[in-house]
C-alpha positions as MATLAB code, in Angstrom:
seq = 'MKIACLHAAESNIALFQQSLQQLAAPGVTLAHQVEAQLLADAEQAAAMTPEIIGMTQRVIAELCQQADAVIISCTTLGGAAAESHRFSKPVLRLDATLVDQAFSGSHHILVLCTAPTTLAPTRALFLQRQSASRQVTVACVPDAWAQFKAGNLAAYHRCIAGHASDYLAQHRDCDCLVLAQSSMSDAVGYINTRVKILTGPTASLQAAIALNSSGQQG';
ca = [
    -161.466   68.279  228.694;
    -160.538   71.895  228.084;
    -162.202   73.743  225.213;
    -160.858   77.096  224.032;
    -163.391   79.479  222.510;
    -162.406   82.227  220.092;
    -164.961   85.044  220.274;
    -165.353   88.361  218.514;
    -167.645   89.742  221.224;
    -167.125   89.531  224.982;
    -170.843   89.034  225.540;
    -170.540   85.558  224.005;
    -168.524   84.314  226.989;
    -171.575   84.227  229.264;
    -173.615   82.456  226.562;
    -171.099   79.641  226.314;
    -170.743   79.302  230.072;
    -174.525   79.145  230.381;
    -174.795   76.511  227.644;
    -172.090   74.377  229.257;
    -173.915   74.533  232.581;
    -177.143   73.402  230.905;
    -175.348   70.509  229.206;
    -174.119   69.282  232.606;
    -170.833   67.943  231.232;
    -168.576   67.049  234.175;
    -164.856   67.539  233.629;
    -165.310   70.041  230.790;
    -163.901   73.545  231.249;
    -163.842   76.537  228.918;
    -161.161   79.113  228.180;
    -162.160   82.256  226.330;
    -160.277   84.640  224.076;
    -161.927   87.702  222.562;
    -160.536   89.163  219.310;
    -163.006   91.923  218.498;
    -160.540   93.691  216.237;
    -160.451   90.795  213.793;
    -164.198   91.102  213.218;
    -163.954   94.889  213.035;
    -161.252   94.563  210.362;
    -163.385   92.096  208.392;
    -166.382   94.405  208.575;
    -164.304   97.343  207.401;
    -162.928   95.316  204.490;
    -166.373   93.758  203.847;
    -164.598   90.406  203.593;
    -162.198   88.009  205.257;
    -159.049   89.152  203.459;
    -155.960   86.900  203.284;
    -154.322   89.079  205.932;
    -157.236   88.738  208.347;
    -157.400   84.994  207.690;
    -153.698   84.702  208.491;
    -154.028   86.648  211.738;
    -157.015   84.528  212.769;
    -155.150   81.322  212.004;
    -152.265   82.416  214.227;
    -154.674   82.998  217.115;
    -156.262   79.582  216.541;
    -152.848   77.887  216.506;
    -151.978   79.490  219.840;
    -155.273   78.339  221.357;
    -154.581   74.794  220.165;
    -151.539   74.777  222.445;
    -153.749   75.548  225.444;
    -156.719   73.224  224.970;
    -157.998   69.881  223.691;
    -160.247   71.528  221.092;
    -161.023   75.008  219.804;
    -164.412   76.475  218.921;
    -164.604   79.543  216.690;
    -167.787   81.177  217.902;
    -167.706   84.015  215.365;
    -169.226   82.886  212.075;
    -167.373   85.582  210.151;
    -163.995   84.327  211.401;
    -164.927   80.668  210.994;
    -163.632   80.436  207.433;
    -160.073   80.722  208.769;
    -160.419   77.133  210.010;
    -161.246   75.696  206.598;
    -157.813   74.073  206.318;
    -157.986   71.887  209.423;
    -154.586   70.270  208.773;
    -152.948   73.537  209.828;
    -153.841   72.965  213.461;
    -152.614   70.541  216.101;
    -156.033   70.065  217.752;
    -159.606   69.767  216.482;
    -160.983   73.173  215.465;
    -164.748   73.487  215.183;
    -166.646   76.175  213.338;
    -169.798   77.069  215.210;
    -171.773   77.382  211.978;
    -170.586   73.972  210.732;
    -171.860   72.269  213.882;
    -175.206   73.973  213.312;
    -175.309   72.589  209.778;
    -174.813   69.037  211.052;
    -177.600   69.339  213.608;
    -179.991   71.180  211.292;
    -179.802   68.511  208.613;
    -180.438   65.739  211.095;
    -184.124   65.030  210.608;
    -185.235   68.449  209.343;
    -186.630   69.217  205.885;
    -187.445   72.945  205.788;
    -184.748   74.936  207.533;
    -184.677   78.668  208.199;
    -181.212   80.032  208.976;
    -180.944   83.552  210.350;
    -177.884   85.719  210.886;
    -177.517   89.391  211.756;
    -174.001   90.508  210.785;
    -173.725   91.287  207.059;
    -170.238   89.734  206.902;
    -171.713   86.456  208.152;
    -174.351   86.042  205.452;
    -172.155   84.785  202.598;
    -170.122   82.148  204.505;
    -173.224   80.941  206.351;
    -175.220   80.633  203.137;
    -172.368   78.771  201.430;
    -172.115   76.220  204.251;
    -175.831   75.470  204.406;
    -176.516   75.429  200.680;
    -173.814   72.800  200.204;
    -176.125   70.380  201.982;
    -179.392   71.449  200.376;
    -181.179   68.773  198.363;
    -184.515   68.085  196.735;
    -185.864   66.848  200.067;
    -184.303   69.567  202.196;
    -185.149   73.216  201.627;
    -182.909   75.881  203.160;
    -183.573   79.606  203.477;
    -180.671   81.752  204.707;
    -181.390   85.379  205.559;
    -179.894   88.339  207.391;
    -182.303   89.999  209.831;
    -182.708   93.647  208.761;
    -181.652   96.315  211.270;
    -180.697   93.813  213.983;
    -176.925   94.242  213.793;
    -177.164   97.984  214.383;
    -179.007   97.254  217.639;
    -176.297   94.836  218.715;
    -173.520   97.273  217.883;
    -175.303   99.944  219.919;
    -175.531   97.602  222.905;
    -179.332   97.376  222.752;
    -179.443   93.621  223.323;
    -183.117   93.361  224.274;
    -184.098   95.229  221.098;
    -181.647   93.059  219.141;
    -183.240   89.846  220.369;
    -186.775   91.149  219.811;
    -185.846   92.119  216.263;
    -184.582   88.595  215.567;
    -187.624   87.026  217.188;
    -190.013   89.205  215.212;
    -188.389   88.284  211.905;
    -188.347   84.584  212.795;
    -191.962   84.599  213.979;
    -193.169   86.311  210.798;
    -191.417   83.705  208.643;
    -192.728   80.769  210.686;
    -196.269   82.142  210.500;
    -196.041   82.264  206.702;
    -194.264   78.922  206.282;
    -196.060   76.357  208.389;
    -193.936   73.509  207.017;
    -190.711   74.973  208.458;
    -189.435   72.461  211.027;
    -186.075   73.941  212.085;
    -184.934   77.452  212.977;
    -181.195   78.076  213.161;
    -179.851   81.155  214.942;
    -176.483   81.182  213.234;
    -174.558   83.594  215.483;
    -173.763   83.121  219.161;
    -175.073   86.576  220.012;
    -178.531   85.574  218.790;
    -179.041   82.800  221.349;
    -181.143   84.738  223.852;
    -183.697   85.525  221.144;
    -185.065   82.039  221.830;
    -186.850   83.442  224.866;
    -188.853   85.798  222.640;
    -189.989   83.179  220.112;
    -193.193   81.238  220.771;
    -193.025   78.170  218.541;
    -192.900   74.388  218.605;
    -190.351   74.402  215.806;
    -186.915   73.072  216.734;
    -184.543   75.981  217.431;
    -180.773   75.495  217.262;
    -178.253   77.861  218.822;
    -174.524   77.994  218.210;
    -173.116   77.740  221.749;
    -175.043   74.554  222.536;
    -174.458   72.939  219.137;
    -170.718   73.615  219.070;
    -170.157   72.523  222.672;
    -172.063   69.307  222.047;
    -169.891   68.630  218.995;
    -166.642   69.309  220.860;
    -167.637   67.110  223.790;
    -168.680   64.328  221.409;
    -165.249   64.488  219.753;
    -163.587   63.984  223.107;
    -165.920   61.124  224.019;
    -165.279   59.311  220.739;
    -161.541   59.745  221.236;
    -161.706   58.198  224.700;
    -163.777   55.271  223.405;
    -161.347   54.720  220.575;
];
């Protein structure tokens, strides 16, 4: 199985390769395409404009010709895949796969993101599934994105971990922490908790591989 990954940051490539290695999925290979300008345009416009959506959809369509499935690792760009019928292969939004895993057995979910353009689409996805028995808090970690943009990844991850740890200390009933953006994954190493932590690369790869497995069984 070949999975194509659409990234907005080159640093996400290593995260996905590392996650695939940890999953030990024989026969699965990854292809990566980085479209940093699409995210930059969305940040400048403070939204995914119709033009940016159209450009993203064209990139996705091209990737569908090269792989068995496509993962959009950038949560800001993920909304371009909302109309799945446009594409010839399965297209997975990283944040949507996180939603599915977070709501499997968890009741108090903290969802963190760092890019301001990610907050609204991430909140919309998670709140759709909120219910009386499942509480969801979606927040953007203050000051973290500036550290990422400056290339200060260790400070970025510590900032995320500090925010998460403060919340978990104040909300002892929280049983799931979601790091909604791929770039946040390495913050796990800075967080000392028994709470279940979900990261995008692992969740989305698991979902893509499961799609392929179900197709083979069918």
